[in-house]
C-alpha positions as CSV (number, residue, x, y, z in Angstrom):
1,M,-26.3,4.8,28.8
2,E,-24.2,4.4,25.6
3,P,-23.5,7.7,23.9
4,Q,-24.6,7.5,20.3
5,G,-23.8,3.8,20.1
6,A,-23.1,2.9,16.5
7,A,-21.7,6.3,15.6
8,V,-19.2,6.2,18.4
9,K,-18.1,2.7,17.5
10,A,-17.8,3.7,13.8
11,L,-15.6,6.7,14.8
12,L,-13.4,4.5,17.0
13,R,-13.0,2.0,14.2
14,A,-12.1,4.8,11.7
15,N,-9.6,6.3,14.0
16,T,-8.1,2.9,14.8
17,D,-7.7,2.1,11.1
18,A,-6.2,5.5,10.4
19,A,-3.7,5.0,13.2
20,A,-2.7,1.5,12.0
21,A,-2.2,2.9,8.5
22,R,0.3,5.4,9.9
23,G,2.1,2.5,11.7
24,V,0.8,3.1,15.2
25,F,0.7,-0.1,17.2
26,G,0.6,1.1,20.8
27,V,-0.4,3.9,23.1
28,P,0.3,6.5,23.8
29,A,1.6,7.5,20.4
30,F,2.2,11.1,19.4
31,G,2.2,12.1,15.8
32,V,3.8,15.4,14.9
33,D,4.6,16.3,11.3
34,D,5.7,13.0,9.7
35,K,7.2,11.6,12.9
36,L,5.7,9.2,15.5
37,F,6.8,9.1,19.1
38,W,5.9,6.2,21.3
39,G,5.2,6.2,25.0
40,F,5.6,8.7,27.8
41,D,9.3,8.0,27.9
42,A,9.5,9.6,24.4
43,L,8.2,13.0,25.6
44,P,11.7,14.4,25.8
45,M,12.4,13.3,22.2
46,L,9.1,14.8,21.1
47,R,10.1,18.1,22.8
48,A,13.5,18.0,21.1
49,W,11.8,17.6,17.7
50,M,9.5,20.5,18.4
51,E,12.4,22.7,19.4
52,G,14.3,21.8,16.2
53,D,17.1,19.7,17.7
54,A,19.8,19.0,15.1
55,W,19.9,15.3,15.9
56,F,16.8,14.8,13.8
57,G,18.7,15.6,10.6
58,A,20.9,12.5,10.4
59,G,20.2,10.8,13.7
60,W,16.6,10.0,13.0
61,E,17.3,8.5,9.6
62,A,20.2,6.5,10.9
63,S,18.1,5.1,13.7
64,A,15.5,3.9,11.2
65,Q,18.1,1.5,9.7
66,V,18.5,-0.4,13.0
67,A,16.8,-3.8,12.9
68,S,13.8,-3.9,15.3
69,G,13.8,-7.6,15.8
70,L,10.2,-7.7,14.6
71,P,9.2,-9.1,11.2
72,G,8.4,-6.4,8.7
């Protein structure tokens, strides 16, 4: 039995579109404040962010300048 068929599909599409608009392209992805953390291996980094680690001041911005190798 399909729970609420069209409504469930519409909600999934809306959530997928919202995630893509934020730059999400894989799972699991964790969004906290204005930051996105990718994968279970990023959980220590997510924890550091939530605990106010000083690296996120300059380190986060500097890491955003590194080429990803993917076309933008």
